[in-house]
C-alpha positions as CSV (number, residue, x, y, z in Angstrom):
1,M,-132.1,-231.1,122.6
2,S,-133.1,-232.8,119.5
3,D,-135.3,-231.5,116.7
4,H,-138.2,-233.7,117.8
5,D,-138.1,-232.2,121.4
6,R,-138.0,-228.6,120.1
7,P,-141.3,-226.7,120.2
8,Q,-142.9,-226.0,116.8
9,H,-143.0,-222.2,117.1
10,E,-139.2,-221.8,117.3
11,P,-137.4,-221.7,114.0
12,A,-134.9,-224.4,113.4
13,E,-131.3,-223.4,113.2
14,F,-129.5,-224.9,110.2
15,D,-126.4,-224.4,108.2
16,S,-127.1,-222.7,104.9
17,E,-125.9,-224.6,101.9
18,I,-125.7,-221.4,99.8
19,H,-122.8,-219.1,100.6
20,V,-124.1,-215.7,99.6
21,K,-120.8,-213.9,100.5
22,G,-118.9,-216.3,98.3
23,I,-121.3,-215.8,95.3
24,L,-121.2,-212.0,95.7
25,A,-117.4,-212.1,95.8
26,A,-117.3,-214.3,92.7
27,L,-119.7,-211.9,90.8
28,V,-117.6,-208.8,91.8
29,G,-114.5,-210.6,90.7
30,L,-116.1,-211.5,87.4
31,A,-117.3,-207.9,86.8
32,L,-113.7,-206.7,87.5
33,L,-112.3,-209.3,85.1
34,V,-114.7,-208.2,82.4
35,A,-113.9,-204.5,83.0
36,L,-110.2,-205.1,82.9
37,S,-110.5,-207.2,79.8
38,F,-112.6,-204.5,78.1
39,A,-110.0,-201.8,79.0
40,A,-107.1,-204.0,77.8
41,M,-108.8,-204.8,74.4
42,W,-109.8,-201.1,73.9
43,T,-106.2,-200.0,74.6
44,F,-104.8,-202.8,72.3
45,S,-107.1,-201.8,69.5
46,K,-106.1,-198.1,69.7
47,V,-102.4,-199.1,69.6
48,L,-102.9,-201.4,66.6
49,K,-104.9,-198.6,64.8
50,A,-102.2,-196.1,65.4
51,Q,-99.5,-198.5,64.1
52,S,-101.6,-199.3,61.0
53,I,-102.2,-195.6,60.3
54,S,-98.5,-194.8,60.6
55,K,-97.7,-197.5,58.0
56,D,-100.2,-196.3,55.5
57,P,-98.7,-194.8,52.3
58,A,-99.4,-191.1,51.4
59,P,-102.6,-190.5,49.4
60,L,-102.3,-190.3,45.7
61,P,-102.7,-186.9,44.0
62,V,-105.7,-188.3,42.1
63,A,-107.5,-189.2,45.4
64,E,-106.9,-185.6,46.7
65,A,-108.2,-184.2,43.4
66,N,-111.4,-186.2,43.7
67,Q,-112.1,-185.0,47.3
68,P,-115.4,-183.1,47.4
69,R,-114.9,-179.4,47.3
70,P,-116.9,-176.9,49.3
71,R,-119.8,-175.4,47.4
72,P,-119.4,-171.7,46.5
73,R,-121.5,-169.4,48.4
74,A,-124.6,-168.0,46.7
75,A,-124.4,-164.5,45.5
76,L,-127.5,-163.2,47.3
77,Q,-128.7,-159.7,47.1
78,A,-128.1,-157.6,50.2
79,D,-131.2,-155.5,49.6
80,P,-133.5,-156.9,46.9
81,T,-136.1,-154.2,47.3
82,A,-133.5,-151.4,46.6
83,D,-132.1,-153.4,43.7
84,M,-135.6,-153.7,42.1
85,L,-136.3,-150.0,42.6
86,K,-133.0,-149.1,40.9
87,F,-133.7,-151.5,38.1
88,A,-137.2,-150.0,37.6
89,K,-135.8,-146.5,37.5
90,E,-133.2,-147.5,34.9
91,E,-135.9,-149.1,32.7
92,E,-138.2,-146.1,33.1
93,A,-135.3,-143.8,32.1
94,A,-134.6,-146.0,29.0
95,L,-138.3,-145.8,28.0
96,T,-138.7,-142.1,28.5
97,S,-135.5,-140.5,27.3
98,Y,-133.7,-139.5,24.1
99,A,-130.3,-140.9,23.2
100,W,-128.2,-141.7,20.2
101,V,-128.0,-145.3,19.2
102,D,-125.9,-144.8,16.0
103,R,-125.1,-141.1,15.5
104,A,-123.3,-141.7,12.2
105,N,-126.4,-143.3,10.6
106,G,-128.9,-141.1,12.3
107,V,-130.4,-143.8,14.6
108,A,-131.7,-142.4,17.9
109,Q,-133.7,-143.7,20.8
110,I,-136.9,-141.8,21.5
111,P,-139.5,-142.2,24.3
112,V,-142.2,-144.8,23.7
113,D,-145.0,-142.2,23.9
114,R,-143.4,-140.1,21.2
115,A,-142.8,-143.1,19.0
116,L,-146.5,-144.1,19.3
117,D,-147.6,-140.6,18.4
118,L,-145.3,-140.6,15.3
119,L,-146.6,-144.0,14.3
120,A,-150.2,-142.8,14.6
121,E,-149.4,-139.7,12.4
122,R,-147.3,-141.4,9.7
123,G,-148.6,-144.9,9.7
124,L,-146.5,-148.1,9.3
125,P,-143.7,-147.9,6.8
126,V,-144.3,-149.7,3.5
127,P,-141.6,-152.3,2.7
128,P,-139.9,-151.9,-0.7
129,P,-141.1,-154.1,-3.5
130,L,-139.3,-157.4,-4.1
131,P,-137.1,-157.8,-7.2
132,A,-138.9,-159.6,-10.1
133,A,-136.4,-162.5,-10.1
134,A,-137.2,-163.3,-6.4
135,V,-141.0,-163.5,-7.0
136,P,-142.1,-167.1,-7.9
137,A,-144.3,-167.6,-10.9
138,P,-147.9,-168.4,-10.0
139,S,-148.9,-171.9,-10.8
140,V,-152.2,-172.6,-12.4
141,P,-154.2,-175.6,-11.0
142,G,-154.5,-178.5,-13.4
143,T,-151.3,-177.9,-15.3
144,A,-148.1,-179.7,-14.8
145,A,-145.1,-177.8,-13.6
146,G,-141.9,-178.0,-15.6
147,P,-141.0,-178.7,-19.3
148,K,-142.9,-181.2,-21.4
């Protein structure tokens, strides 16, 4: 039966010019070739890197000395509140107690309140007068300083 004698509603049988199985086989083969090439190159690069590292000379002492050192750990307080309370007690004790500073010369530490009371009773000490040679002569305006 020829193509002209065949009814229109029946599909025509024809030989496909595209071989799908052949194309898929070629693509799978190409993917395998790419995967094998990648694995071979990766292995080759690892081998070359290992050989290169084994041939490297030992590092110089200067290079080792210039390596960054780890930073020292910070000396943080374990209990800052307790440390501050201890410091405040020590300061309070120093401000409110009697103690010798220089016993040979009679210098003592007294509480601040007592020192203020003594200062109010006795007043500020008067400094000793300066020697006459240390006092500069007053200059009179309008006169020239120095010999004529």
